[in-house]
C-alpha positions in Angstrom: 15.0 88.2 -25.0 16.2 90.9 -26.2 20.0 92.8 -25.2 19.1 96.6 -23.4 22.1 98.8 -23.4 22.5 102.0 -21.8 22.5 104.8 -23.9 25.6 106.1 -25.8 28.1 108.5 -23.5 27.2 110.7 -26.4 23.8 111.2 -25.3 24.2 111.0 -21.9 24.1 113.9 -19.4 26.6 115.0 -17.4 24.8 114.7 -14.4 21.2 114.1 -12.4 19.5 115.0 -9.5 15.6 115.3 -8.4 14.1 118.7 -7.7 13.2 119.5 -4.4 9.8 118.6 -4.9 11.0 115.0 -5.8 13.9 114.9 -3.3 11.2 115.4 -0.7 8.8 112.6 -2.3 11.9 110.8 -2.5 13.1 110.6 1.1 9.2 110.0 2.2 9.4 106.6 0.4 12.5 105.6 1.2 11.0 106.1 5.0 8.2 103.2 4.3 10.8 100.5 4.4 12.8 99.2 7.3 16.4 100.2 8.2 19.2 98.6 6.2 16.0 97.7 3.3 16.2 101.2 1.7 17.5 99.4 -1.6 13.5 98.4 -2.0 12.7 101.6 -2.9 15.2 101.5 -6.4 12.3 100.5 -8.4 9.7 103.6 -7.7 12.7 106.1 -7.5 14.1 104.8 -10.5 10.4 105.8 -12.2 10.0 109.1 -10.2 13.6 109.9 -12.2 12.2 108.7 -15.1 9.2 111.5 -15.1 11.4 113.8 -14.3 14.2 113.7 -17.2 11.4 113.2 -19.6 10.7 109.3 -19.9 14.2 107.6 -20.3 16.6 107.0 -17.4 20.3 108.2 -17.9 23.3 106.3 -16.1 24.1 109.6 -14.1 20.3 109.0 -12.7 21.1 105.4 -11.7 24.2 106.5 -9.9 22.2 109.2 -7.8 19.1 106.9 -7.0 22.3 104.1 -5.9 23.7 106.9 -4.0 20.3 107.7 -2.3 19.9 104.0 -1.1 23.2 102.6 -0.7 23.4 100.6 -3.5 26.4 99.7 -5.9 26.1 101.4 -9.5 25.7 97.3 -10.8 22.6 96.2 -9.1 20.9 99.5 -10.1 21.8 98.5 -14.0 20.6 95.3 -13.5 17.2 96.2 -12.5 16.6 99.3 -14.9 18.0 97.1 -18.0 15.9 94.0 -16.6 12.5 95.8 -16.5 11.3 97.2 -19.7 9.0 99.4 -18.2 13.0 101.7 -17.8 13.4 103.5 -21.0 17.4 103.5 -21.7 17.4 105.5 -24.4 16.1 109.7 -25.0 12.3 109.4 -26.0 9.7 111.6 -28.0 9.3 115.0 -25.6 5.3 114.7 -25.9 4.9 111.2 -26.1 6.2 107.7 -26.6 3.6 105.2 -28.2 3.7 101.2 -27.1 1.9 99.4 -29.2 0.7 96.1 -27.8 1.4 93.3 -30.4 0.2 90.0 -28.7 -2.2 88.0 -30.2 -5.6 89.6 -29.1 -4.1 93.0 -30.4 -2.8 91.5 -33.5 -6.0 89.7 -34.2 -8.0 92.9 -33.9 -5.4 95.5 -36.0 -2.6 96.1 -34.0 -0.3 95.8 -37.0 -2.1 98.9 -38.8 -1.6 101.4 -35.4 2.6 99.6 -36.1 2.1 101.3 -39.8 1.0 104.4 -38.6 3.7 104.8 -35.6 6.2 103.7 -38.7 4.8 106.5 -41.2 4.4 109.4 -38.7 7.7 108.9 -36.4 9.7 106.5 -37.9 10.3 103.1 -39.8 12.2 101.6 -36.5 11.1 101.8 -32.9 13.1 103.6 -30.3 13.9 106.3 -33.0 12.5 109.9 -32.3 10.4 111.8 -34.7 12.2 114.2 -36.9 10.4 117.1 -34.8 11.4 115.1 -31.3 8.1 114.9 -29.9 7.2 111.2 -30.4 8.9 107.8 -30.5 7.2 104.3 -30.2 8.0 100.5 -29.6 6.1 97.4 -29.9 5.6 95.8 -26.4 4.0 92.6 -25.0 0.6 92.2 -23.4 -0.7 95.5 -21.4 -3.6 93.4 -20.4 -6.5 95.1 -21.9 -7.4 92.5 -24.6 -10.8 92.8 -24.0 -10.3 96.5 -25.6 -7.9 95.4 -28.6 -6.1 97.0 -30.0 -4.1 99.2 -27.6 -1.4 101.6 -27.4 -0.1 102.9 -24.1 1.3 106.5 -23.2 3.0 107.0 -20.3 0.5 105.8 -17.3 -2.7 106.1 -19.9 -4.0 103.6 -22.1 -6.0 104.0 -25.2 -8.0 101.6 -26.3 -10.7 100.2 -28.9 -8.2 101.7 -31.3 -9.0 102.5 -35.4 -5.4 104.0 -37.2 -7.8 107.0 -37.6 -8.4 107.3 -33.9 -4.6 106.9 -33.2 -3.3 109.4 -36.5 -5.6 111.9 -33.9 -4.4 110.9 -31.0 -0.5 111.8 -32.2 -1.9 115.0 -33.6 -3.0 116.3 -30.0 0.2 115.2 -28.4 2.1 117.2 -31.0 0.0 119.9 -30.1 0.9 119.7 -26.4 -2.4 118.1 -25.8 -3.1 115.7 -23.8 -6.0 113.1 -25.2 -8.9 111.8 -22.7 -7.7 107.8 -22.1 -9.8 104.6 -22.3 -12.2 103.5 -25.1 -12.1 105.3 -28.3 -15.5 104.3 -29.3 -17.7 105.2 -27.3 -18.1 102.2 -24.9 -17.8 102.2 -21.3 -14.6 100.4 -20.0 -14.7 97.1 -21.3 -18.5 96.7 -22.0 -19.6 95.9 -24.8 -19.5 97.7 -27.5 -23.2 97.0 -28.8 -24.5 98.4 -25.7 -25.8 96.0 -22.4 -28.4 92.9 -23.5 -28.7 91.2 -20.6 -29.6 91.9 -16.6 -30.4 95.5 -18.0 -33.9 95.6 -15.5 -33.4 97.8 -12.7 -35.5 95.2 -10.6 -32.1 93.5 -10.6 -30.0 96.1 -9.1 -32.8 98.1 -7.0 -32.9 95.9 -4.0 -36.8 95.3 -4.3 -36.6 91.6 -4.9 -34.2 91.1 -2.0 -35.5 88.4 0.6 -38.8 87.7 -1.8 -37.8 84.0 -2.4 -38.0 83.5 -6.2 -36.4 86.3 -7.1 -36.3 85.4 -10.9 -40.0 84.6 -11.4 -41.1 88.1 -10.0 -38.3 89.8 -12.1 -39.6 88.2 -15.2 -43.0 89.5 -14.0 -41.8 92.9 -13.6 -40.4 92.8 -16.8 -43.2 92.1 -18.4 -45.9 94.3 -16.7 -43.6 97.1 -17.5 -43.4 96.2 -20.9 -46.6 96.3 -21.5 -47.2 99.2 -19.5 -49.3 97.8 -16.9 -48.3 98.5 -13.1 -45.4 96.8 -11.3 -47.0 93.9 -9.5 -46.2 94.0 -5.9 -44.0 92.4 -4.6 -45.8 89.4 -1.8 -45.0 89.6 2.0 -42.3 87.1 2.8 -43.8 83.3 3.8 -44.3 82.8 7.4 -41.8 80.5 8.5 -43.1 77.1 8.6 -44.2 76.0 12.0 -41.3 73.7 14.0 -42.7 70.1 13.4 -43.5 68.7 16.8 -40.7 66.7 18.6 -41.1 63.1 18.6 -42.3 61.1 22.0 -39.6 60.1 23.9 -38.9 55.9 24.4 -38.0 55.0 27.6 -34.8 55.7 28.9 -32.3 52.8 28.8 -31.8 51.6 32.2 -28.3 53.5 33.5 -25.7 51.3 33.6 -24.2 49.9 37.0 -21.6 51.7 39.3 -18.2 50.2 38.2 -18.2 48.8 41.9 -21.4 47.0 41.3 -20.4 46.0 37.4 -17.1 44.2 39.3 -19.1 42.5 41.6 -21.6 41.4 39.4 -19.5 40.0 37.0 -17.6 38.2 40.0 -21.0 36.4 41.1 -21.9 35.2 37.5 -18.2 34.1 37.2 -19.0 31.7 41.0 -22.3 30.3 39.4 -20.6 28.8 36.3 -19.9 24.8 36.6 -16.4 24.2 37.2 -14.7 22.2 34.3 -13.0 18.8 34.8 -9.4 18.7 35.1 -7.8 17.0 32.7 -5.5 13.9 33.4 -2.0 14.0 33.8 -0.1 11.6 31.0 -0.3 8.2 32.1 -2.3 8.4 35.1 -5.4 9.1 36.5 -7.3 11.8 38.4 -8.1 10.6 42.1 
């Protein structure tokens, strides 16, 4: 795991404080947590501090957040240095490009995107371009593998990229524009690049086949009829519910069990009717 350190003192600001708007937001966020659990708000407050500071978290910002939450500075440092979503050094003023380099993106051309960043921004990651507008880094999986390769800028993702697409995105950020995020090759979200090929019939989604029984067969008939230019055959009415089968004839009811007292009496009578067993003679003697 890479070592993450705070920025050098030379680039650290002297102080940090939330704007009035962000302070009101922070107080509202802290109030969501029970008394004594205000430290749970440390991550959202650090994220807001990073956004206010232009994309990175300074040491004064960490101390400021810690004071708001009653946390020792070292506890805030631990969190800020552990999570890579927090930038510990100044980044590009216009955009910080995070290039996904995990296997799916690498197989789809992430290496070419990294070369664009090296040529346009800086040979090494975590360095700001000469005009101060851009910076970049390579990150692990950003979660949009189907749309590989991709980059993330702040909270937006740009997917299905070619090197030429990334060049245009960098140009737009340098001009102060905000390019439209999402797939850059025209596809909708993560749908197939070549367009939908299955499950395209409206009969499958308009509700007309619901409750009709053999829905798949009816859908196929409707699709074939439309392809041949014929009217869609009407769906048959639902089949009537089958009549309930006649109840089986009742057999003679089993005789009821006798009440407990009668049962005991009957058992006693049965015992009295049994022949008594002869008594065995004692050893060495006879029975009179």
